[in-house]
N, C-alpha and C positions, 0 to 999 in steps of 0.2 A: 656080338658085332665086333668086327675087326677094327684095328686102329685106322686103316685106310678108309673104311666106310665112314667112320666118324669125321675124317678130314673132309670128305665130300659134303657132309651135312653142315660143317662149319663154313665151307665155301658158299653153300646156298644161303646160309643164314646171313652172312655179311654181304651178299650180292657181288661176289668176286667176278672179275672179268673172265671170259671164255678161256683164255690162255692159262689161267691158274689151275684149271681142271686136269691139265697134263702132268702136273707136278707129282701127285701120288704114284702114278705109273712109273715115271722116271726114277723116283726114289727107290721103288721096289726092285726095279731092274738093276739099279746100281748096287743094291744090297744083296743081289744074287738070288732073287725069287725065281721059282720055277715057272714053267709055261702055264701050268694050271692056275697058279695064283695070279699070274699076269693077265690071263684071259678073264678071270673073275673081276679083277680091278678094271679092266677095259669095259666090261659089261656094266659095272657100277658107274663108271665115268659117263657112259652114254646115257644111262638112266638119269643121272644127276643133270646132265646137259638138257635132257628133255624137260625135266622139272623146271630147270632154270628158264628155258624158252617159254614154258607155259606161264610162269610167274611174270616174266617180262611182258608177255602179251596181255596178261590181265592188268598189269600196272599201266601199260600204254592205253588199253581200252578205258581204264578208269580215268586217266588224264584226259582222254578224248571226250568221254562222256561229261566230265567235269567242265571242260572248255565249252562243249556244246550247251550244257545247262546254263553256264554263265552268259553265253551269247543270247540264249532264249530269255534269260532274266533281263539283259540289256534291252532287248526288243520290247519286253513287256513295259518297261519304263522309259520308252523312247522319248528323248527330249531334243537331242542333237544328232542328226543323221551322220555328220562327219565323225563324231566321237564313236558311234556304234560301228561304222565301217572301219575306222582305225583300229578298234579293239579286235574285230574279226581278222583283219590282216595280221595284226601282231600275234594273235593266238595261232593262226595257221603257220606262220613262220617258226614259232617256238615249237609246236608239236611235230611239224615235219622236219625240223632241224635244218632248215635251209638258211642261206645267208641273206636272201632277199625274198620279200613277198610284196605283191602289188595288185591293185584292182583298177580296171579301166571301165569306162562307161561310154555307150554310144551317144552321139549328139546328132539326132535326125535333122535338125535345122542346118547344121554345118556339113552334114554328110560325112562325118569322120568319127574317130574314137579318141578319147583323151584320158590321161592318167588322172584318177580321182584320189587315190591314196597309195603311198609307197612306204615301205618299212625296210630299213637296211640299205637303201639306195644312197650312193655318194655322188652320183653324177647329176648336175643340174640339167644337162641336155636330156638325160633319160627321164627325169621327173617331169619335164615339160613337153615331151614328145606327143604329137598328134598323128594318128595313123588313118590312112584312107580305109574305107570299108573293104574287107576281104584281103587285106595285106597282112603279112607276117603270120606267126603261129596263132595269134589272137583272131585273125581273120578266118583261119581254118576252123577254129573252135566255134566262132559265131555262125559260120556258114553251115556246119554240120550239126550244131547243138550237141556236140559230144566232146568229152575230154580228149586232149592230145598231149603227148609227152615226147620230148626229144632229149637224148643224152649228149648231142653235139649239134647245137643250133646252127652253126655256120656250114656244117656238112650235110644238113637235112634238106632234101629237095622236095618234100611233100607240100610245102607252102611257098607263097610268093615272097621273095626277098626284095626289099627296096633299099635304096641308098640311105634314106632317112632312118628307117628302122634299124638297119644293120649298123649304121654309125652310132646310134644311141645305145644299142646292145653292146657293141664293142667298147664304147666309152665306159659302160658300167662293168664290163668284163665278164658277162654272163656266158655260161656254156650249156648247162642242163636246165631245161625249163619245162614246167608242168602247167597247163592251162585248162580250167574247167569253166563251163558256161554259167552265166547268171541269167536264169530264165524266169519269165513271168508268163505262165501258160506255154504257148508255143513260140513266144517271142523272146529272142535273146537280146538282153539290154546291156550286156557287158561280159567281162571275163575276169576271173580271179586266178592269179598266177602265184606259183612258188618256184624259185630259181636258185641255182648255185653257180659259183664261179669256177667250178671244177666238174669233170664228168661224173655222173652218178646215175643210178637206176632207181626210179620211183616205184615202190611196191604197190600192189593192188590196194592194200589197206590204206595207204597214204593217198592214193587217188580218190578212194571213197570218202576219206575224211575231208579232203579239200572240197569235194562235191557237197558235203553236208554244210561246210562253212559258206559255200557259194549260195546254197538254198536259203540259209539264214540272211545272207547279205541281200538277196533278191527280195525277201520278205520285208527287211528293213527299208529298202528303197521304195517298195510298193506302199508300205505303211506311211512313210514320210510323204509320198506323193498324195495319198488320200488325205492326210492331215493338212497338207498345203492347200489342196482343193477345198477342203472344209473351211479352213481359215480364210481363203480367198472369197468363198461364198458369204461367210459371215461378215467379212470386211465390206463386201459390196452391199449387203443389207444395211450395214452400219452407215456406209456412205450415203445410201439412199435416204435413210432416216435423217442424217445430218443435212442433206440437201433440202429435205422437207422443212426441218427446223430452221435452217438458215434462210430459206425463202420466206418463211413466216416472219422471221426476225427482220429481214430486209424490208418487208412491207410495213412492219411496225415502225422501223426506223424512219422510213420515208414519211409516214404519217406524222411521226413525232417532229421531224425536222420541218415539215410544212407548218405545223402549229407554232413552233418556236420562231421560225423566220417571220411568220405573219405577226406574231406578238412583237418582235423586234422592230419591224417597220412601223407598227402602230404606236409604239412607245418611244420612237426616236432613237433607236439603237444605232451604233456605228459599225464601220466595216470590220473592226477587230472583234466586235460582239458577234457578228455573223461567223467569223472564222472560229471563234471559241465554241459557239453552239454546234457547228458542223463537226468540229473535232470531237466533241463529247458524243455526238450521235454515231459517227462513223468509226469511232474507236482508234483514230489516228491523230496526227497533228496537222492542222491546216494553217498555212501562213499566207498573208496577203503581201504582195510586193508591187510597187508602182512601176517596175520596169521588167522587161524580159517576157512579155506575154508570148506564149507559144504560137508560132505561125500556123502550125497544123490545127491547133485548137481554134484559132480565129477564123480560119478558112472554113472549117466544118461546123463550127458552133458547138462542138462536143469536147468532152474531157478526153485527153489522150495520155497514154503512158509514156513517161520518159525515164528510163532506168527502172528504179524501184519506186518512183513517185508518179502521181497523177496530176496533170496540169489542166486547169480550165481558165481560158482567157476571160478577162473582164473587159467588155467593150461596149460601145454604144455608137450607132451610126457610122460604123467602120473605124472609129477612133479607139485605139488601144488605151485602156485606162489602167491596166495592171494585170495581175495574175493571181489566181488562187492555186496553191500547191499543197497537195495532200501527201504527207510522209507517213511511213509505217504501215501502209495497206497496199502492197504490190498487187495482190489478187483481189480486185474490186468487182463486186457483182454489178451487172448492168443497171439494176435499179439504183444502187449506190452511186454509180457514175452519173445517172440523171439527177440524183440528189446534189452531187457536187456541181453539176451544171446549173441547177436551179439556184444554188447558193451564189454562183458567179453572176447570174442575172439579177438577184436581189442586191448584190454588192454594187453592180453597175448603177442600179436605180438610186441607191444611197449616195454613191459618189456624185451622180449628177445633181441630186438634191443638195448635197453639201457644196458642190461647186457653185450652184445658183445662189445659195445663201452667202457663200464666201465672196462671190463677185459683187453681190448687192452691198455687203459690208465694205468691200474695198472701195466701191464708188462713194459710199457715204463718208468714209475716212478721207478719200481724196477731195471730196467737196468741202469738208471742214477745213482741210489744210489750204485749199484754194481760197477760201474766204479769209483765212488769216493772212494770206499773202496779198490778195487783191483788194480786200475790203476791210481794212483794219478798224474802220469806224463802226462795224456791226455791234449790235447790243451784246455786251460782254456776258450778261446773264444767260442769254440764249446760247452763246458759244459754249459756256460751261455746261449747260444742260445737254447739248449735243455731245460734248466730250464725255460726260458721265454715262450716256447711253452706250457709248463705244468702249467704256471701261478703260479710258486712258488715264495715265498718271499725271494729273494736272498740277501736283504740288512740287514735284522734283524739278531741278534745273534741267532744261532741254538743250539739245544741240541740233542745229539745222545742218543736214548733209546733202550735198549735191553729188549724184552718182551718174556715171555714163559707162557704156560698154565700149572698150577700146580694142579694135582689131583692124588689120589692113583691109581696105576696100577691095571688092572684086574687080574683074576686068571690065565688065559691062556696067553702064550706069543703071540700067533697069534692074539687074541682079543686085547691085550694091544698094539701090533704094529699097528693094524688097527685103533684103537682109537687115538693113538698118531699121525698117519698120518692125520687123519681127523681133529684133533685139530690144527695141523700146518696149514692145508688148511683154516680152518675157521678163525684162528687167522690172517693169512696173508690177507684174504679178509676183515676182520673188520679193520685191521690196515691200509690197502690201502684206505678204505673209509674215515677213520679218517685223514689220510695224505692229501687226496684230499680236504677234508673239511677245513683243517688248512693250506693249501698251502705248504705242505711239501712232503716228499718222504717216501716210505716204500718198504721193500724187505724181502723175506723169507731167513733166514740164520741161520746156526748152530742149527737146531732143533727148532728154534723159529722165531722171527721177529725182524728186526731192523728198526727204524724210525729215520728220521732226520726232526725235527719240529722246526719252528721259535718260539722264546719267545715272548709273548705278553707284553704290557706295564706293568711294575711293577711285572712281573712274574719271579720266580726263577726256576732253574732246578728241585729242589725238588717239587715245586708246579706242574710243568708240568708232572713229573713222577707220582705223586699221581692222577692227573686228568686222565692221560692216563690209569693207572691201573683200575680206576673206570669205565671209558668209555668202555674199551675193555671187562672188566669183566661183565658189565651190558649187553653188546651186546651178548656175548657168553653164559651168565649165568654160567660161570665157574670162578675159581680163576685165575687171570692173574697177574703175578709178573713182575714189571718193574724196571730196574736199569737205572739211568741216568748219563750222563757225565757232566762235567763242561761245561758252554757255550762255543761255538766255534764261533769266529767272522769271517765273510766273508768266509764261508766254500767253496764257488765256487772259490774264489781267492787263498785259501790255502787248496786244497783237501787232502794234506798229513795229516792235522790235524784231518780229519774225521775218518781215520782208528785208530789213537791213541785214539780218544775220544770213539770209539766203544769198544776198549779193556777195557777202564775204566768203561764203562757202563756194560760190561759183568762181570767184577770183582764185581761191586756193586750188580748185579743181583745174582751172586753166593753167595755173603755175606748174602743177604736177605734170601735166601733159607736155608743157614746154620744156620742162627739165628732164623729159624722157623717163618719167617715173610712173608710166601707165601700169595699172593693175595694183597700185598701192593706195593706201588711205593716209591722210595727213591733215593736221590743222595748221593754222598760221605759225604756232609755236614750233612746229617741226621744220620750218623753212628758214630759220635763222633771221638775218637782217631783211631778207626778202619778205618774211612774214610781217615785219613792221610796216611795209608798204601796202600789204594786202589786207591786214587786219583793220576792222572798222575803228577799233580803239587801239591807240598806240601804246602798247604795254612795254614801255622802254625799260622799266625796272625788271620786268620778267625776262626780257631779252638779255640784259646785262648779267642777271643772275644765272641764266642758263649757259651763257657763254664763258664768263670769267669769274663766276660767283665763288668757285672753290678757291681760286687764287686770292681773291679779296678776303675771304673768310680766314684763310691760312695766315695772311698778314695780320689780321686783327687778333687772332689767337696767340701767335708767336712773336709779334712785333718785328717781323721780317720786312723786306723791301722787294718782294717778288713783283708787285704791280709796277713799281718804279723801274725795276730791271727790265720788265717787258716793254715799257715805254721806250727806254733807252735802246733796247735791242732792235726794235722796229725802226726807231729814228736813225740808227746807225747802219741801216741797210742789212740788218740781221747778221752783223759781223761781231763776233765776241771780242776781237781785239779793239775795235773802236768803241764797243760798249764799255769795256773796262776803263778806257780813257774818260769816257763821259761820266762814269760813276766814281772814278778815282779809287778803284779797287783792283786787286790782283786778278789776272785772267782766270786762275783756278776758281776764284770765288764766283765769277760769272758763269763758269762751266757748271759748278755745283748748283747755282740757282736755276739755271736753265734745265738741268736734269730734274730738279724738284718740280719745276713747272710742267715738264713733260709727264711726270707721274700723276699730276693733278688734272691736266687737260686731256691726256691721251697721246698715243704715239704720233698721230697725224696732225698735231696742232700747228706744225709749220708748213702744211700743204697750202697752196695758194688760196683755196676757198676758205679754209679754217683761219688762216692768217688774216684774211680780209675781215672776217667776222670779228675776230679777237681785237683787231685794231679799232674797228668801229665801236665795239663794246667798251674798250678802254677810253675812247673819246667821250662817249656818253656817260661813263662812270665819272670821269674827271669833271664833265659839265654838271652832273647832278651834285657832285661834292662842292663845286664852286657856287652853284645856286643855293645849295643848302647852307653854305657858310656865310652868306650875306645877311 
C-alpha cells in the first residue's frame, strides 16, 4: 500500500474535513508524479470520500435514532407536557443544526394559533405572536397536512403573508423555515418548525427527521390530554364523594347545634355561650356585637354574606338587638346558613329574657333608692335584707350622685320634649347598668338620675363623679353632667343622710351647669370656695388645705414667712414695691418669696378666680389660728 493511500486512511480515522482529502493529490502533483499515479490517487480520494460520506450518514442516523429513543423514553415517563415538548424542540434544533426551532398549537376556542415552545428565539414579539388560522407558512402546513420548506421566507408567495406574522419573523431575523404538521389522526393540531437566519436548503432526510419529532410531539400532546381527562374525571368523582360526605356532615352539624342550643336555653346559657357553641360546630369564629346589624339580613330574616364573613341579624319585633358574625367560613352550605340563622333567633330570645330580668332588677334597685330618699323611717332591717338580695355593698362609704344629660334643645317644643323624655330613659338605663356593675343603686328622679355608689379603695367623691360622667357620657354619646355629695357612711343604717346628700349633689350639679362645665363630674371640693356654700357640711379646714395648704406647710417646715408675704401682697393691691414697705424687706426678697409661692401654688395663682379663693383661704386660716389660740 502506497504512502498516499495510508494518508487517506488516516484522514478517515480522524474524521477530517472534506477539504483535507485534496492534500495528497496536490502533494503528488507538486513532487512531479506522473499522470498514471495522479489518476490512481484521484480514484483513491473519491473512494475515501464515499467511505467518509457513508460513515457520516451512519453517525447522523445513530444520533437521530438516539434522539428519537430518548424522546420515546420521555413520553413513557410523561409527567410534565411542557418539559417533553421543550426536549423535542431542543433535539430537533440540535440534530438539524438550525439556529431556531419552535412549536405552535391551534386554539379552537380563540380561532387562532399560538407559540407553545421556542428554542433559540431572542425576540419577545416572536415568542408571543398569535396567528390567524391559514396564515403564514404554518397555515399552509395545517391546511394541507404536509411539510413545507422555504429557503427565502419573504420572497415566497405560496402562503398568505400578514403584517403581524411578517413583523414577528423579521424581528427574529428568520430566512429559511421548515414546517411539519402535528397530526392526531386526520386532524392537524399544530406545527413543528426549524428555521435559520440565513438561506439554506433542508435535505429530505432532515424533513423526515423533523416529521418523526412532530409525531412524537403529537403523541405527547394526545397522552397529556388523555391524562388530563382522566384526572378531571377522577377529580369530579372525588368532588361528588366530598359533596356527599359534606352534606352528611352538615346534617350532623345541624343536629348537633340544635341539641347544644336547646341545652344552653334550658340551663340558662348566655349570648356568648351560643356564639362559642356555634363556632365549634361550624368550624369558624362567631362573634356577637350589639351594634351594626345588617340591613339586608334584618329585611330578609336570613344570613347574608359580607366579604368573607356571614352576618345574621339578631332582632325581635322589628328592633335590632345586635348581630352574629361568622368569620373564617366564606363558603357556607345552605344548611349551615340556617344553623347560623337559628343561632341568631336563640340569641334574640336570650337577650329578651335578659332584658326582662334586667329591667325587673333595675326597678327593684330604683325602688330601694326611692325608699331611702323618700321614706327614711323605713325598717332598717328590711332595707338591709332588700340590699343583700341585690348584692349591694352596704359596708363601704357611699356617694350620692345626681346626673343629667346636657345638650341644646331642638327648635320645636314637641321634639324637645320627646328628646328629653328619651334622654331620661336612656340615662336611667345606663345608670342602672352602672349601678349593678358597681354594686350600687340607681333611680330616675327630678328630670335626671340619682345614683348611690360605693367608694373604692383610695377613691374620693370627686374621682367617682368624674368617672361616672365619663362612663355615662361614653355609653350615651352625649354630655352627661354629674354632681356628687360628700361620702355617706353606712347609708342603710342612716337612711336620713341619703336625702341630705342628694340635695348636696343636686346643688353641685346645678353649680356645674351655671359654671358652663357641662359634661363634667365634680364634688363640692372641686368648686373651691363655692363648694363651701354648696356642701351640707362646711369643711373649712379641707378648703384651706386644698387652697394654700402647701404654703402653710412650707412655712412650718422651713420657718419662712410666705403666708405673711401673701397677706401683705394682697393687702398692697398685689404691688411688690408696696409689699416690701409693709414687710420692711428688700424688693428682691419679695420677688424671691413670690416666685417660691408660684412654684407651690401653680402658675395661675394670681388669676382673678384663684386670687379670690387664696385670699378667702388666708382669712379662714387666720381665723382658725386666732380661734385655736384662745
